[in-house]
C-alpha positions in Angstrom: -129.0 -71.3 -33.5 -130.6 -73.4 -36.3 -131.1 -70.5 -38.7 -130.7 -71.6 -42.2 -129.0 -69.4 -44.7 -131.3 -68.8 -48.0 -130.9 -67.1 -50.9 -134.8 -66.0 -50.8 -136.4 -64.4 -48.1 -139.2 -65.9 -46.0 -142.9 -65.3 -47.1 -144.6 -63.1 -44.6 -146.7 -66.8 -43.6 -143.5 -68.5 -43.0 -141.9 -65.9 -40.7 -145.0 -65.7 -38.6 -144.9 -69.1 -38.4 -141.5 -69.3 -37.1 -141.9 -66.6 -35.0 -144.5 -68.3 -32.9 -142.8 -71.5 -32.7 -140.0 -69.5 -31.2 -142.0 -67.8 -28.8 -143.4 -71.3 -27.6 -140.2 -72.6 -26.8 -139.2 -69.8 -25.2 -142.0 -69.4 -22.7 -142.8 -71.7 -19.9 -145.4 -73.6 -22.1 -143.1 -75.1 -24.0 -140.9 -76.6 -21.2 -144.6 -77.7 -19.8 -145.2 -79.6 -22.9 -141.6 -81.3 -23.4 -141.6 -82.2 -19.8 -145.3 -82.7 -18.3 -144.0 -85.4 -15.8 -141.2 -83.3 -14.1 -144.0 -80.5 -14.3 -146.3 -81.9 -12.3 -143.9 -83.6 -9.8 -142.2 -79.8 -9.2 -145.7 -78.6 -8.7 -146.7 -81.0 -6.4 -143.3 -80.5 -4.3 -144.2 -76.5 -4.7 -147.5 -77.1 -3.5 -146.4 -79.1 -0.5 -143.7 -76.3 0.5 -146.3 -73.8 0.3 -148.7 -76.1 2.4 -146.1 -76.1 4.9 -145.0 -72.9 5.3 -148.3 -71.3 6.5 -148.6 -68.8 4.1 -150.9 -65.9 5.0 -154.2 -66.3 3.5 -153.4 -62.8 1.4 -150.1 -64.4 0.2 -152.0 -67.6 -0.8 -154.9 -65.9 -2.4 -152.7 -63.9 -4.4 -150.7 -66.8 -5.5 -153.9 -68.7 -6.7 -154.9 -66.0 -8.4 -151.9 -65.9 -10.3 -151.3 -69.3 -10.9 -155.1 -70.4 -11.4 -155.4 -68.8 -15.3 -152.2 -70.2 -16.2 -153.4 -73.8 -15.1 -156.8 -73.7 -16.9 -155.1 -72.4 -20.1 -152.5 -75.4 -20.0 -155.5 -77.8 -19.4 -157.7 -76.4 -22.2 -154.9 -76.8 -24.7 
């Protein structure tokens, strides 16, 4: 861990900043920002595989409903 011992406690703002950074590193967003090319390649392969498996339309719609908001949020940043 990158915890640095200090003699003084963190201020509230410093603690909030560290918490936000840690949460971003732990989320899929952190991986996408660190590895954008690999993420696009993985998404392409997953899309091709999903297209080949002939998913029922209900499953395809459910996947689209779950993934499209995530994609829109990532593109908007």
